[in-house]
C-alpha positions as CSV (number, residue, x, y, z in Angstrom):
1,P,82.7,92.6,113.6
2,F,84.2,89.4,114.7
3,T,82.0,86.4,115.2
4,Y,83.3,84.0,117.8
5,G,81.5,80.4,117.9
6,G,83.0,79.2,121.4
7,I,84.0,75.9,120.4
8,A,86.5,74.7,122.7
9,T,86.5,71.0,122.6
10,A,85.2,68.4,120.2
11,S,84.0,64.7,121.1
12,A,86.2,62.0,120.2
13,S,86.0,58.4,120.9
14,S,89.0,59.0,124.0
15,G,86.9,61.6,125.3
16,T,87.4,65.4,124.0
17,T,90.2,66.7,122.3
18,P,90.8,70.7,121.6
19,L,90.1,72.1,118.6
20,L,92.7,74.6,117.0
21,I,91.0,77.1,114.6
22,S,93.2,79.1,112.5
23,G,93.3,81.2,109.3
24,L,93.3,85.0,108.1
25,S,90.8,87.3,109.4
26,S,91.2,90.5,106.8
27,G,88.8,93.5,106.4
28,H,90.0,95.3,109.6
29,S,91.4,98.9,109.8
30,S,94.1,100.2,111.9
31,L,95.3,97.4,113.7
32,E,98.6,97.7,115.6
33,V,101.1,95.3,113.7
34,G,102.1,92.5,115.7
35,A,99.7,93.1,118.6
36,D,97.7,90.4,120.2
37,Y,94.1,90.9,119.6
38,F,91.2,89.6,122.0
39,V,87.4,89.8,121.8
40,K,86.4,92.7,123.7
41,N,84.6,92.3,127.1
42,T,81.7,94.0,125.9
43,L,81.2,90.8,124.1
44,D,79.5,93.0,121.2
45,G,81.8,91.4,118.3
46,L,84.5,93.8,118.7
47,L,88.1,93.1,119.2
48,T,90.7,94.9,121.1
49,A,94.6,94.8,121.7
50,D,93.7,96.7,125.1
51,S,94.2,94.2,128.0
52,A,91.9,96.7,130.0
53,L,89.2,96.1,127.9
54,A,89.8,92.2,126.9
55,T,88.2,89.1,127.6
56,S,90.6,86.0,128.0
57,T,89.8,84.8,124.6
58,R,92.4,85.5,122.2
59,V,91.8,85.9,118.6
60,G,95.2,86.0,117.2
61,K,98.2,88.4,116.2
62,A,97.7,91.4,113.5
63,I,100.0,91.0,110.8
64,S,99.2,94.2,108.6
65,T,97.2,97.1,109.7
66,T,94.0,95.2,108.1
67,E,94.8,91.4,108.7
68,I,95.0,89.1,111.6
69,I,96.4,85.6,111.4
70,V,93.9,83.6,113.7
71,G,94.8,80.9,116.2
72,D,97.9,80.1,118.7
73,V,100.4,82.4,116.8
74,T,103.2,84.0,119.0
């Protein structure tokens, strides 16, 4: 399952600043290549590309059937 830490901002001397978390999440199966994946609205650690079942928390884009590139990748 995907574990989302929920970090949106960090403290800085000038207030808060957004954090960008990026990288590669592998070990998935049956992903749709090119689809955006989101945290599922059941909040049970699962991901979904189905907008009807998704929260607004975007995880990333599937670059293969087993890997998601994490972060703001369009």
